[in-house]
N, C-alpha and C positions, 0 to 999 in steps of 0.2 A: 504494500500500500504506500502511496506517495501522498504526504500531507504537506501542502505548501500553498500559500495564497497567491502566488504568482503563476498565472496560467501558462505563460511561455516557458517558464522554467520547468513546470510539471510536464509539459509536452516534451521538452528536450530530454528530461530524465526518463520519461516513459519510452521514448524512442531508443535510448541506450539500452534499457532493460529488455525491451522486446526483441532486440537484435542479438541478445546475449546467447539465446538458445536454451538456457537452463533456468529461466525465470519467467514468471507470468505476473502481470500487473492486475490484481483483482479489484483494486479500487483506487480512487483519488479522493482527497478531501481538501477543501478550500479553507478550513479553519480548524481549530483545536476541538471544538465540540463535535463537529462532523467526523473528525478522525476517531474520536472515542466511540461514536455510534457505529461507524463502519467497521471498526475493529471488533466490536461485539457481534456484529452481524456476520462477518466473513472470516474472522479469526485468521488473519494473514500470518505467515511465518516471520516476516520482517516488515517493520514499518519505518519508512524514511520520514523523518519529522524535522520541520524547520522550527526555530525557536520563536520568532516573532510572527504571530498569526492573530487575526481578529477573533473576537468572542471568547476564546480561551487560548492562552499561549501554549507553545509546544511542550514546555516543561510540565505544566499541569496536565496537559493531555497525555503525555507519556506516563506520568504517575498513575493516572486513572486507568490507562490501558493495561499497565502491568498489574494493577490491583484486580482488575476484572478478567483479564486474560493473561495470566503469568507466562504462558508459552510464547507470547510474541516477543521477538527480539527488536529492540529499539536502536536505530542508527540515526543520530542527529546529523543532518546535512544542512549547514547553515553558514552565514557569512560572519557570525559573531564569534569572536575568540577571546573576549575579555574573561578574566578570572571568574567573576560572579556567574556569567552565563555557563561556562564550562562546568564549574562545580555544582551548580544547581541542576544542570542536565544529568550529570553522572549520578547524583543522589536518587534519581528516579529508577535506577537499575538498568539504565541503557548500557549497551555493550560497545558502542562506538560513537565517535564524534569526529566528523571530517568537514572540511570547509567547501563552500560552493565552487571555489576555483579548482577543485580536484578534477583531473581529467577522466576520461571514460574508464580506463583501466583501473585507476584508483577507486572509483565508485564501485565498479563490479567486484574488485578484490575485497573491499570493505563489506559489501553485502554478503558475499560468500563467507567471510570470516565470522560475522555476527550470527549468520544462519547456522554456523557450525558451533556456536557457543563460545567463540573466541572474542577477545576484546581488541579493538583497533582504533587508533587515533592518528590524525594527520600530524606531521612532524611539529608544526607550530603549537598545536594543542597539547601534545605530549610534553613539550618543553614547559609550557605554562603550568600544566598540572604538577610537574616536578617542582617548579619554582614555588608554586602556591603551597604545596604540601610541606616544603622544607623552610618556608619563610618563618622567621621567629616572631611569635607574638607573646614573648615571655612576660610582658607587662600584664597580660590577661591572666597569668597564673596567680596573680594577686587576688583572684576571685575564684577560689576552689569550690565555692558553693554553686557555681554555675556549671551547667553541662556544656559540652563542646558547641552544641547548637546555640545555646543561650549566649555563649561568649561571642559567637559570630554576630548575633543580633546586637550585642553590646558594642562590638567593633564598628558596625555600621551606624549605630546611634552616635558614637564618638566621632564618626566621619561627617556627621551632620545630615545623614540621610533621613528622609521622611518615611513614614510607614509604607507608602506606595512604592518608594524607591527600594526599600529593603525587600518588599515582596517581589519586586521585579528581579532584583539581584539574587535572591535566594530561591526563587520559584515558589513562593508561598502566597496564599490568599491574604487579603487585607485583614480578615478576621483572625487568621492564624498569627499574623505579625503582631496585631494588637494584643493578642493573648500573651505572646512571647515578651513583648515590651513590658506588660504589666508584671509578669513573673520576674523578669530581670530587675525591674525597679524595686519590687518587694524583697528580692533576695539580697540586694546590695547592702543595706537598703538605701534607696534614694527617693527623695520626694518627687522629683521630676527628671526630665531628660537632661536639663542643664546641670543638675547635681551629679547625675550619672557621668556626664562628660568630665566634670571636675575630678571625680574619683579616678577615671581612666587616666587623665593627665597626671595626677599624683602618682599613679602606679608606674608611669614612665619616668618619674623623677622630676616632673614639672611642677607647676604651681599647685 
């Protein structure tokens, strides 16, 4: 299944897959909500998913597809390679993440890999994942009461991100982000976001 809101790109990818000889395109979806529905109906082996789509983004769509049809293998095929997009995508249980500038052979190789249960990433994405995973956030160790997920929320709060921005970067709904923010503030404890930011700055050795 191909889930992408750009018709010309869907057409191009479909042409590549249909000429491969060992693949069938069973469905196309123009937004995240449609992707979830089509996945439930047709149960594809592999779903190619873009991240930025209307109605429901690709991260949330992938999460729901894996919950309702665990057998589907998710391969993100997108132009976004920022840390937040990559990490949010991989938390859905996706097996691969490649960029839209990949050539025909790269796309086919990636699809075959995830269909076989392997993990595959474009070179740029693999590098960013390694950098992200090894990047020191030692100042957040000052808050052992927080889970890893809550520390990530606190990190984005300290960066000045709004709930909507945190949701976009972490692939979470606005309600879930709001719940996380409340939990983080209660656990610190902090009266509000400004106080939470001050606590993070102090943990860095700042004011």
